[in-house]
C-alpha positions as CSV (number, residue, x, y, z in Angstrom):
1,M,-15.0,-38.7,38.8
2,A,-11.6,-39.5,37.4
3,D,-9.7,-36.7,35.8
4,P,-10.0,-37.3,32.0
5,T,-6.5,-35.9,31.4
6,P,-3.9,-38.6,32.0
7,P,-1.0,-37.7,34.3
8,A,2.4,-36.9,32.9
9,P,4.5,-40.0,32.8
10,T,7.3,-40.2,35.2
11,S,9.9,-40.8,32.5
12,G,10.9,-37.1,32.6
13,Y,7.9,-35.4,30.8
14,A,8.7,-31.7,31.2
15,G,6.7,-29.1,29.4
16,S,9.7,-26.9,28.8
17,S,11.8,-29.8,27.5
18,L,9.0,-31.0,25.2
19,E,8.5,-27.5,23.8
20,R,12.2,-27.2,23.2
21,Q,12.5,-30.5,21.4
22,C,9.4,-29.8,19.2
23,L,10.6,-26.3,18.3
24,E,14.1,-27.5,17.4
25,A,12.6,-30.4,15.3
26,L,10.3,-28.0,13.3
27,K,13.2,-25.5,12.9
28,A,15.4,-28.3,11.5
29,I,12.6,-29.4,9.1
30,G,12.3,-25.7,7.9
31,K,16.1,-25.5,7.5
32,A,16.1,-28.7,5.5
33,L,13.4,-27.4,3.2
34,G,15.5,-24.3,2.6
35,Q,18.6,-26.4,1.7
36,M,16.5,-28.5,-0.7
37,A,15.9,-25.4,-2.8
38,L,19.6,-25.8,-3.7
39,Y,20.4,-29.5,-3.1
40,K,18.8,-32.8,-3.4
41,V,17.5,-34.7,-0.3
42,G,20.5,-37.0,-0.3
43,H,23.1,-34.2,-0.2
44,P,25.2,-34.4,3.0
45,A,24.1,-31.0,4.2
46,V,20.4,-31.9,3.9
47,A,20.9,-35.3,5.4
48,S,22.7,-33.8,8.4
49,T,19.8,-31.4,9.0
50,I,17.2,-34.2,8.6
51,D,19.2,-36.2,11.2
52,T,18.9,-33.3,13.6
53,A,15.2,-33.1,13.1
54,L,14.9,-36.9,13.6
55,E,16.8,-36.7,16.8
56,N,14.6,-34.0,18.3
57,L,11.4,-35.6,17.1
58,A,12.3,-39.0,18.6
59,A,13.1,-37.3,21.9
60,A,9.8,-35.4,21.8
61,V,7.8,-38.6,21.1
62,E,9.5,-40.3,24.1
63,L,8.8,-37.3,26.3
64,A,5.1,-37.3,25.2
65,G,4.9,-40.8,26.8
66,A,2.0,-42.1,24.7
67,G,4.0,-43.4,21.8
68,E,3.0,-40.6,19.5
69,L,3.3,-36.8,19.1
70,I,0.6,-34.7,17.5
71,I,1.6,-31.3,16.3
72,S,-1.2,-29.0,15.2
73,V,-1.7,-25.3,14.3
74,D,-4.4,-23.0,15.8
75,Q,-4.4,-19.4,14.7
76,Q,-0.6,-19.2,14.1
77,N,0.1,-21.1,17.4
78,F,1.8,-24.5,17.2
79,I,0.5,-27.0,19.7
80,A,2.0,-30.4,20.6
81,N,-0.2,-32.9,22.4
82,G,-2.4,-30.1,23.8
83,R,0.5,-27.9,24.9
84,M,1.5,-24.7,23.1
85,I,5.1,-24.9,22.0
86,G,5.5,-21.7,20.1
87,T,4.2,-19.4,17.3
88,A,4.6,-19.3,13.5
89,A,6.9,-16.3,13.9
90,Q,9.4,-18.5,15.7
91,L,9.7,-20.9,12.8
92,P,10.8,-20.7,9.1
93,N,8.0,-19.7,6.8
94,S,8.2,-23.1,5.1
95,V,6.8,-24.9,8.2
96,P,3.5,-23.0,8.4
97,S,3.3,-23.2,4.6
98,L,3.5,-27.1,4.9
99,F,0.2,-27.0,6.9
100,N,-1.5,-24.4,4.7
101,R,-0.5,-26.0,1.4
102,F,-1.8,-29.5,2.2
103,K,-4.7,-28.1,4.4
104,L,-3.4,-30.1,7.4
105,N,-5.0,-29.9,10.8
106,S,-2.2,-31.7,12.4
107,L,0.8,-34.0,11.9
108,T,1.2,-37.3,13.9
109,F,4.7,-38.6,14.6
110,R,4.8,-42.2,16.0
111,A,7.5,-44.0,17.9
112,G,10.0,-45.8,15.6
113,L,10.7,-42.7,13.3
114,T,13.5,-43.2,10.8
115,H,15.6,-40.9,8.7
116,E,13.7,-42.1,5.6
117,D,10.4,-41.0,7.2
118,V,11.5,-37.5,7.9
119,A,13.2,-37.3,4.5
120,G,10.0,-38.4,2.8
121,L,8.0,-35.6,4.6
122,C,10.6,-33.0,3.5
123,E,10.4,-34.3,-0.1
124,L,6.6,-33.9,0.0
125,A,6.9,-30.4,1.4
126,A,9.4,-29.4,-1.3
127,S,7.4,-31.0,-4.2
128,R,6.2,-28.9,-7.1
129,P,2.5,-27.9,-7.1
130,D,1.9,-29.8,-10.3
131,S,3.7,-33.0,-9.1
132,P,1.9,-36.3,-8.3
133,A,3.0,-35.9,-4.7
134,A,1.2,-32.6,-4.3
135,A,-1.9,-34.2,-5.9
136,D,-2.0,-37.1,-3.5
137,P,0.3,-36.5,-0.4
138,K,-1.0,-39.5,1.6
139,G,-0.4,-41.8,-1.4
140,F,3.1,-40.4,-1.8
141,L,4.0,-41.2,1.8
142,G,2.4,-44.7,1.4
143,E,4.4,-45.5,-1.7
144,K,7.6,-44.6,0.2
145,G,6.6,-47.0,3.0
146,I,6.3,-44.2,5.6
147,R,4.1,-45.4,8.5
148,H,5.4,-43.3,11.4
149,I,4.1,-40.0,10.0
150,V,0.4,-39.4,9.5
151,L,-1.2,-36.4,7.7
152,N,-4.4,-35.3,9.4
153,E,-6.4,-33.0,7.0
154,A,-8.5,-30.2,8.4
155,T,-12.2,-30.8,8.6
156,Y,-13.2,-27.2,7.8
157,V,-11.6,-26.9,4.3
158,K,-14.9,-26.8,2.4
159,S,-16.6,-24.2,4.5
160,A,-13.4,-22.1,4.3
161,E,-13.4,-22.3,0.5
162,T,-17.1,-21.2,0.3
163,A,-16.2,-18.1,2.2
164,G,-15.0,-16.6,-1.1
165,E,-12.5,-17.0,-3.8
166,G,-9.0,-16.4,-2.6
167,A,-10.1,-16.2,1.1
168,G,-7.3,-16.9,3.6
169,K,-4.3,-16.4,1.3
170,G,-2.6,-13.7,3.2
171,S,0.8,-13.9,1.5
172,D,-0.6,-13.2,-2.0
173,S,-2.9,-10.3,-1.2
174,G,-0.5,-7.4,-0.4
175,G,-2.2,-4.7,-2.6
176,T,-5.7,-6.1,-1.5
177,A,-4.7,-6.0,2.2
178,C,-3.4,-2.4,1.9
179,A,-7.0,-1.5,0.3
180,E,-9.0,-3.7,2.9
181,E,-7.2,-1.8,5.7
182,Q,-8.3,1.6,4.3
183,T,-12.0,0.3,4.0
184,R,-11.9,-1.1,7.6
185,E,-10.9,2.3,9.0
186,I,-13.7,4.1,7.1
187,N,-16.3,1.5,8.2
188,E,-15.1,1.8,11.8
189,A,-15.7,5.5,11.6
190,I,-19.2,4.9,10.2
191,S,-20.1,2.4,12.8
192,S,-18.7,4.3,15.7
193,G,-22.2,4.5,17.3
194,L,-23.2,8.0,16.5
195,L,-25.5,7.0,13.6
196,E,-27.1,4.2,15.6
197,S,-27.7,6.4,18.6
198,T,-29.2,9.1,16.4
199,L,-31.5,6.6,14.7
200,Y,-32.6,5.2,18.1
201,A,-33.4,8.7,19.4
202,L,-35.4,9.6,16.3
203,V,-37.4,6.3,16.4
204,A,-38.0,6.8,20.1
205,K,-39.5,10.2,19.4
206,A,-41.6,9.1,16.5
207,V,-42.8,5.8,18.0
208,P,-43.9,6.2,21.6
209,N,-44.9,2.5,22.0
210,P,-41.8,0.7,23.3
211,V,-42.7,-2.7,21.8
212,L,-43.4,-1.2,18.3
213,R,-40.4,1.1,18.7
214,A,-38.1,-1.9,19.1
215,K,-39.6,-3.6,16.0
216,V,-39.3,-0.5,13.9
217,L,-35.6,0.0,14.9
218,A,-34.8,-3.6,14.3
219,Q,-36.4,-3.5,10.8
220,V,-34.5,-0.3,9.9
221,M,-31.1,-1.7,11.0
222,K,-31.8,-5.0,9.2
223,L,-32.6,-3.2,5.9
224,L,-29.5,-1.1,6.3
225,E,-27.4,-4.1,7.0
226,V,-28.8,-6.0,4.0
227,D,-28.2,-3.1,1.7
228,I,-24.6,-2.5,2.8
229,A,-23.8,-6.3,2.6
230,K,-25.3,-6.3,-1.0
231,R,-23.2,-3.4,-2.1
232,V,-20.0,-4.8,-0.5
233,E,-20.6,-8.1,-2.3
234,E,-21.1,-6.3,-5.6
235,V,-17.9,-4.3,-5.2
236,T,-15.7,-7.1,-4.0
237,L,-16.8,-9.9,-6.4
238,P,-14.9,-8.5,-9.5
239,L,-11.8,-7.9,-7.3
240,K,-11.9,-11.5,-6.0
241,R,-12.0,-12.8,-9.6
242,E,-9.2,-10.5,-10.7
243,K,-7.2,-11.7,-7.6
244,K,-7.7,-15.3,-8.6
245,A,-6.6,-14.5,-12.2
246,V,-3.4,-12.9,-10.9
247,E,-2.7,-15.8,-8.5
248,N,-3.0,-18.3,-11.5
249,E,-0.7,-16.1,-13.5
250,A,1.9,-16.0,-10.7
251,A,1.8,-19.8,-10.4
252,R,2.3,-20.2,-14.2
253,T,5.1,-17.6,-14.2
254,S,7.0,-19.4,-11.4
255,N,7.7,-22.2,-13.9
256,V,8.7,-19.9,-16.7
257,L,11.3,-18.1,-14.5
258,Q,13.4,-21.3,-14.4
259,N,14.2,-20.8,-18.1
260,M,15.4,-17.2,-18.1
261,V,16.9,-15.6,-21.2
262,E,19.4,-12.8,-21.9
263,G,19.3,-9.9,-24.3
264,V,22.4,-8.8,-26.2
265,V,23.1,-5.4,-27.7
266,V,26.2,-4.8,-29.9
267,V,27.4,-1.2,-30.2
268,D,30.4,0.5,-31.9
269,D,33.1,2.7,-30.4
270,Q,30.7,5.6,-30.2
271,G,28.0,3.7,-28.4
272,K,25.7,3.4,-31.5
273,I,23.7,0.3,-31.9
274,L,24.9,-2.3,-34.5
275,M,23.0,-5.5,-33.6
276,M,20.3,-6.5,-31.2
277,N,18.8,-9.9,-30.5
278,P,15.0,-10.4,-30.2
279,T,15.1,-10.5,-26.4
280,A,16.9,-7.2,-26.3
281,E,14.4,-5.7,-28.7
282,Q,11.7,-6.6,-26.3
283,I,13.6,-5.1,-23.4
284,Y,14.4,-1.9,-25.3
285,G,10.9,-1.6,-26.7
286,S,12.0,-1.0,-30.3
287,A,13.0,-3.1,-33.3
288,L,16.5,-3.2,-34.6
289,A,15.4,-1.5,-37.9
290,Q,14.3,1.5,-35.8
291,T,17.3,1.7,-33.5
292,A,20.3,0.8,-35.7
293,G,22.8,3.6,-35.9
294,K,21.4,5.5,-32.9
295,G,23.0,6.0,-29.6
296,I,22.0,3.4,-27.0
297,T,20.9,6.1,-24.5
298,E,18.7,7.9,-27.0
299,K,14.9,8.0,-26.4
300,I,14.9,5.7,-23.4
301,S,12.0,5.9,-21.0
302,D,12.2,6.6,-17.3
303,Q,12.1,2.9,-16.2
304,F,15.4,2.2,-18.0
305,V,19.0,2.6,-16.7
306,V,21.8,2.3,-19.2
307,T,25.3,1.8,-17.7
308,M,28.2,2.3,-20.1
309,A,31.9,2.7,-19.9
310,S,32.7,6.4,-20.6
311,E,35.3,5.2,-23.2
312,I,34.2,2.3,-25.3
313,G,37.2,2.2,-27.7
314,L,40.6,0.7,-26.5
315,P,43.4,3.3,-26.8
316,D,46.9,1.9,-27.4
317,D,48.9,5.0,-26.3
318,R,47.4,5.7,-22.8
319,D,45.4,4.3,-20.0
320,I,41.7,3.9,-20.6
321,A,39.3,6.1,-18.7
322,K,37.9,4.1,-15.8
323,E,34.7,6.2,-15.4
324,V,31.3,4.6,-15.9
325,K,28.3,6.6,-16.8
326,A,24.7,5.6,-15.8
327,S,21.9,7.2,-17.9
328,G,18.5,7.4,-16.3
329,I,16.4,9.3,-13.7
330,D,17.9,9.4,-10.2
331,D,15.0,7.3,-8.6
332,T,15.5,4.5,-11.1
333,K,19.3,4.4,-10.7
334,K,18.8,4.4,-6.9
335,T,16.4,1.5,-7.2
336,L,18.9,-0.5,-9.4
337,R,21.8,0.1,-7.0
338,A,19.7,-1.0,-4.0
339,S,18.7,-4.2,-5.8
340,S,22.1,-5.2,-7.2
341,A,25.2,-6.9,-5.7
342,V,28.7,-7.4,-7.1
343,V,30.1,-11.0,-6.9
344,K,33.9,-11.0,-6.1
345,T,36.5,-13.6,-5.5
346,E,38.6,-13.8,-2.3
347,E,41.2,-11.7,-4.1
348,G,38.7,-8.9,-4.7
349,K,38.2,-9.6,-8.5
350,V,34.8,-8.9,-9.8
351,V,33.4,-12.0,-11.5
352,G,29.7,-11.3,-11.7
353,M,26.7,-9.4,-10.6
354,I,23.4,-10.3,-8.9
355,T,20.4,-8.1,-9.8
356,A,16.8,-8.4,-8.6
357,L,14.4,-6.4,-10.8
358,H,10.7,-6.0,-10.2
359,D,8.3,-7.1,-12.9
360,A,7.1,-3.7,-14.1
361,A,4.0,-5.2,-15.9
362,K,2.9,-7.1,-12.8
363,H,3.6,-4.0,-10.7
364,R,1.4,-1.9,-13.0
365,E,-1.3,-4.6,-12.9
366,L,-1.4,-4.6,-9.1
367,Q,-1.4,-0.8,-9.0
368,K,-4.4,-0.9,-11.4
369,M,-6.2,-3.4,-9.1
370,Q,-5.6,-1.1,-6.1
371,R,-6.9,2.0,-8.0
372,D,-10.0,0.2,-9.2
373,F,-10.7,-1.1,-5.7
374,I,-10.4,2.3,-4.1
375,A,-12.5,3.8,-6.9
376,H,-15.2,1.2,-6.4
377,V,-15.2,1.4,-2.6
378,T,-15.2,5.2,-2.4
379,H,-18.0,5.4,-5.0
380,E,-20.2,2.9,-3.1
381,L,-19.5,4.6,0.2
382,R,-20.2,8.0,-1.2
383,A,-23.7,7.1,-2.4
384,P,-25.2,5.8,0.9
385,L,-23.3,8.6,2.8
386,S,-25.0,11.2,0.7
387,S,-28.3,9.6,1.4
388,I,-27.6,9.5,5.1
389,R,-26.5,13.2,5.1
390,A,-29.6,14.2,3.2
391,A,-31.9,12.3,5.6
392,L,-30.2,13.8,8.6
393,E,-30.6,17.3,7.2
394,I,-34.3,16.7,6.5
395,I,-34.8,15.4,10.1
396,K,-33.0,18.5,11.4
397,S,-35.2,20.9,9.4
398,E,-38.5,19.1,10.1
399,F,-38.0,18.0,13.7
400,G,-35.2,20.2,15.0
401,V,-37.4,22.6,16.9
402,K,-39.1,19.6,18.6
403,M,-36.0,17.9,19.8
404,E,-34.5,18.1,23.2
405,D,-31.0,19.5,23.7
406,E,-29.4,16.0,23.9
407,E,-31.1,14.9,20.7
408,T,-30.0,18.0,18.9
409,R,-26.5,17.5,20.0
410,M,-26.5,13.9,18.8
411,L,-27.9,14.9,15.4
412,N,-25.3,17.7,15.0
413,T,-22.6,15.2,15.9
414,A,-23.9,12.8,13.2
415,L,-23.9,15.6,10.6
416,K,-20.4,16.7,11.6
417,N,-19.1,13.1,11.3
418,S,-20.8,12.6,7.9
419,D,-19.0,15.7,6.7
420,R,-15.7,14.3,8.0
421,L,-16.2,11.0,6.3
422,A,-17.1,12.8,3.0
423,E,-13.8,14.8,3.3
424,M,-11.9,11.5,3.9
425,I,-13.4,9.9,0.9
426,N,-12.6,12.9,-1.3
427,S,-9.0,12.9,0.0
428,I,-8.7,9.2,-0.9
429,L,-10.1,9.8,-4.4
430,D,-7.6,12.7,-5.0
431,F,-4.7,10.6,-3.7
432,S,-5.8,7.8,-6.0
433,R,-5.9,10.1,-9.0
434,I,-2.5,11.6,-8.2
435,E,-0.9,8.2,-7.8
436,S,-2.3,7.0,-11.1
437,G,-1.4,10.2,-12.9
438,Q,-5.0,11.0,-13.6
439,M,-5.1,14.2,-11.6
440,T,-5.0,17.1,-14.1
441,V,-4.6,20.8,-13.5
442,Y,-5.6,23.6,-15.8
443,P,-3.3,26.6,-15.2
444,K,-4.8,29.9,-16.3
445,P,-3.9,33.6,-15.6
446,C,-4.9,34.3,-12.0
447,E,-4.5,37.1,-9.5
448,P,-2.8,35.6,-6.5
449,G,-4.6,38.0,-4.1
450,K,-8.0,36.7,-5.1
451,I,-6.9,33.1,-4.6
452,A,-5.7,33.9,-1.1
453,K,-8.8,35.9,-0.2
454,E,-11.2,33.2,-1.2
455,A,-9.3,30.6,0.9
456,V,-9.2,33.0,3.9
457,D,-12.8,34.0,3.7
458,S,-14.0,30.4,3.5
459,L,-12.3,29.5,6.8
460,Q,-12.8,32.9,8.7
461,P,-15.9,31.7,10.6
462,W,-14.0,28.6,11.9
463,A,-11.1,30.8,13.0
464,Q,-13.4,33.2,14.8
465,K,-15.1,30.4,16.6
466,K,-11.7,29.3,18.0
467,R,-10.8,32.9,18.8
468,I,-7.9,32.9,16.4
469,E,-6.8,36.1,14.6
470,F,-6.8,35.7,10.8
471,S,-4.9,38.2,8.6
472,L,-4.0,38.4,4.9
473,E,-0.9,40.4,3.7
474,A,-1.0,40.8,0.0
475,P,0.9,43.8,-1.4
476,S,-0.5,45.6,-4.4
477,G,1.1,45.2,-7.7
478,L,1.7,41.4,-7.5
479,P,2.1,39.9,-11.0
480,I,-0.4,37.6,-12.6
481,I,0.5,33.9,-12.1
482,E,-0.2,30.7,-14.1
483,S,-2.4,28.7,-11.7
484,D,-5.4,26.4,-11.5
485,F,-7.6,28.6,-9.4
486,P,-9.8,26.0,-7.6
487,R,-6.9,23.6,-7.0
488,T,-4.7,26.4,-5.6
489,V,-7.6,27.4,-3.3
490,Q,-7.7,23.7,-2.2
491,V,-4.0,23.8,-1.3
492,L,-4.4,27.0,0.7
493,V,-7.5,25.7,2.5
494,N,-5.6,22.5,3.5
495,L,-2.7,24.5,4.9
496,L,-5.1,26.9,6.7
497,S,-7.2,24.0,8.1
498,N,-4.0,22.4,9.6
499,A,-3.0,25.8,11.1
500,I,-6.4,26.3,12.7
501,K,-6.4,22.7,14.1
502,F,-3.0,23.2,15.8
503,T,-3.1,26.9,16.8
504,P,-4.5,27.4,20.3
505,A,-7.2,29.9,21.2
506,G,-5.9,33.5,21.1
507,G,-3.3,32.6,18.5
508,K,-2.7,34.2,15.1
509,I,-2.5,32.8,11.6
510,T,-1.1,35.0,8.8
511,V,-1.3,34.5,5.0
512,R,1.5,36.4,3.3
513,L,2.1,36.9,-0.5
514,A,5.4,38.1,-2.0
515,R,7.2,38.2,-5.3
516,R,10.3,36.0,-5.5
517,M,13.0,35.1,-8.0
518,E,14.6,31.7,-8.5
519,G,17.5,32.3,-10.8
520,D,15.9,34.2,-13.8
521,A,12.4,32.8,-13.2
522,P,9.9,35.0,-11.3
523,F,7.5,33.4,-8.8
524,V,4.8,34.4,-6.3
525,E,5.4,33.0,-2.9
526,F,2.4,32.0,-0.7
527,A,3.1,31.5,3.1
528,V,0.8,30.3,5.9
529,A,2.3,31.1,9.3
530,D,0.8,30.1,12.6
531,T,1.7,30.5,16.3
532,G,1.1,26.9,17.2
533,P,3.5,24.5,18.9
534,G,5.7,24.1,15.8
535,I,7.1,20.9,14.3
536,P,10.4,19.2,15.5
537,K,13.2,19.2,13.0
538,A,13.3,15.4,13.0
539,E,9.7,15.3,11.9
540,Q,9.8,18.0,9.2
541,T,11.1,15.6,6.5
542,R,8.0,13.4,7.0
543,V,5.2,15.9,7.0
544,F,4.6,15.6,3.2
545,D,4.8,11.8,3.2
546,K,1.6,9.8,2.5
547,F,-0.5,8.6,5.4
548,V,1.7,10.4,7.9
549,Q,0.2,12.4,10.8
550,I,2.6,14.5,12.9
551,S,1.7,15.3,16.5
552,A,2.6,18.9,17.2
553,G,3.2,19.6,20.8
554,E,0.5,17.7,22.8
555,S,-2.0,18.0,19.9
556,H,-3.0,15.2,17.6
557,V,-5.7,15.6,15.0
558,G,-7.2,12.7,13.2
559,G,-7.6,12.3,9.4
560,T,-6.2,10.3,6.5
561,G,-2.7,11.8,6.6
562,L,-3.0,12.6,2.9
563,G,-3.8,16.4,2.9
564,L,-0.2,17.7,2.8
565,S,0.9,15.0,0.3
566,I,-2.0,16.0,-2.0
567,A,-1.2,19.7,-1.6
568,K,2.4,19.3,-2.5
569,A,1.5,17.2,-5.5
570,L,-0.9,19.8,-6.8
571,V,1.7,22.6,-6.4
572,R,4.3,20.4,-8.2
573,Q,1.9,19.9,-11.1
574,Q,1.7,23.6,-11.5
575,K,5.5,23.9,-11.7
576,G,5.9,25.2,-8.2
577,K,7.4,23.8,-5.0
578,M,6.3,23.5,-1.3
579,W,8.4,23.4,1.9
580,I,8.2,24.0,5.6
581,E,10.0,26.3,8.0
582,S,9.5,25.7,11.7
583,E,11.1,25.8,15.1
584,E,9.6,23.7,17.9
585,G,7.6,25.9,20.3
586,R,7.6,28.9,17.8
587,G,5.0,28.0,15.3
588,A,5.2,26.7,11.7
589,T,5.2,28.3,8.3
590,F,4.2,26.4,5.2
591,L,5.4,28.0,1.9
592,F,4.8,27.3,-1.8
593,T,5.6,29.1,-5.0
594,L,3.7,29.4,-8.3
595,P,5.2,30.7,-11.6
596,V,4.5,34.2,-12.8
597,Q,2.8,34.4,-16.2
598,T,5.5,34.8,-18.9
599,A,5.3,36.5,-22.3
600,Q,5.2,33.0,-23.9
601,A,2.3,32.1,-21.7
602,V,0.4,35.3,-22.6
603,E,0.9,34.6,-26.3
604,A,-0.2,31.0,-25.8
605,T,-3.4,32.2,-24.0
606,R,-4.1,34.7,-26.8
607,M,-3.7,32.0,-29.4
608,R,-6.0,29.6,-27.6
609,S,-8.6,32.4,-27.4
610,K,-8.2,33.1,-31.1
611,A,-8.5,29.4,-32.0
612,A,-11.7,29.2,-29.9
613,V,-13.4,31.7,-32.3
614,A,-15.4,29.7,-34.8
615,L,-14.5,30.3,-38.5
616,P,-16.6,29.6,-41.5
617,W,-15.9,26.4,-43.3
618,W,-14.6,28.2,-46.4
619,K,-12.0,30.2,-44.3
620,K,-10.8,26.9,-42.7
621,L,-10.5,25.4,-46.2
622,L,-8.6,28.3,-47.7
623,G,-6.6,29.0,-44.5
624,R,-7.8,32.5,-44.1
């Protein structure tokens, strides 16, 4: 039987040469599309780049030997006449976008290519989404008389669209991708095999008949799969609709951005507002009638930065002060500096400024979508997880004495992992509340010793199991602090849990309480010290970052990487601060402070208690 693959022509067909010519041609097309964002297709710079693309395409068609060159895309890999020539990462983004935008399976380039052919393809790729060319790309090429380039549409477009609204649009789904990644990790933990093995062992014990046992297990797994699929669909459908709405809004906004406007504020020599146009009113968030006569830096919110010359008036008897003052919080000023550039001439004269500012409204909308997604997913995961946990506990109580050692071990492993998943879900919920500003603490007068004792007592059995010495050093006479009791216990439990995980058997963990002063303000300092491997100096600045897990010594403990970030946020909400002191190989000490109850706080507590006493209506009316 003859080989169906034709032999390479003797005219110099070389895989490496063909790959190089094709890659250079696609790079030139991508470069031309980038230039066309600034210039028309007939501009000399664009024309020169198109000529480069034409030269490489013509050479590639000749090397192919069949009179045509077919370039296709398969999972981010670019293929020419059946040979892989490179990946999407090697090309400008505009080249893969050409295939994605027009849903192309491949592009055919035939012998006889002209400059006008390649220019027409570039015009099509650079066309606006609402243009006639985008609506009928083949018709556009036909009207221009282009016969040597053929668009081959993908045959799987419809099935891909039915997979779900917004499927396959990676570049527009950043917040969704960050949330889908978190769901994937949780699902992998659930489907790690422990639950399936446990169910199989239980069914095997309850159903001796092998044939019937297989049917029962298959039915149980099928019902579980159907239920999970239904819940996932219910959760993700609103998100898909919201995503589509945001995509439509982004497409509409891209046209509006071409007609940007400027706001103007007029101030006097003292920096007080005299005039303000409507655009500036919208930016400032107040009408002119409410702001006239007030300083421009008065009552501005955290997202604003006002940059003003320190001296607005022009003195005629001395040099003007050259200082410039920027009003606003440090994070906002840092963001503005990082997103701005000064435009200078060759002589060094400043002639302008380029600034890229994020759309705060859109950013808040995407943050809300992310919070809603996390809330939905964690809620839907918590319900079946609670059911699984309850079922496993019932099985253990009813059949635990009848199980063999291996079955008991598997059941205990499943229970342990369900607790771990519940802890991960709670951490994600706490993190979501903190990020959205919905986490609330309720400081009340508390004894610091009682807080520390409750945290230590709750983890004492775990420490004993690992043969770790636990001790609490709380001197008598410590002052009352203003603290949210359960949240502070949560902070200490988190720090102690980390210490137990990283402290080897025979080690020691100490919780110390002491009174401290920061300036004139009294605080109580909590310290959790361990004899573990310690944390390197280079890593200490990252331990409180979100989703960061530090490997201490040779130990690495799994988790969400949110515990310390949540703990620090809870301490900060209670007007305290948290930090770490550690030397590699000599253990680590995590410390945080909470404020001592002041006389004003005592009076406020007394007034709240007094207000809580119900008064007759006539006393409220007469103010008695």
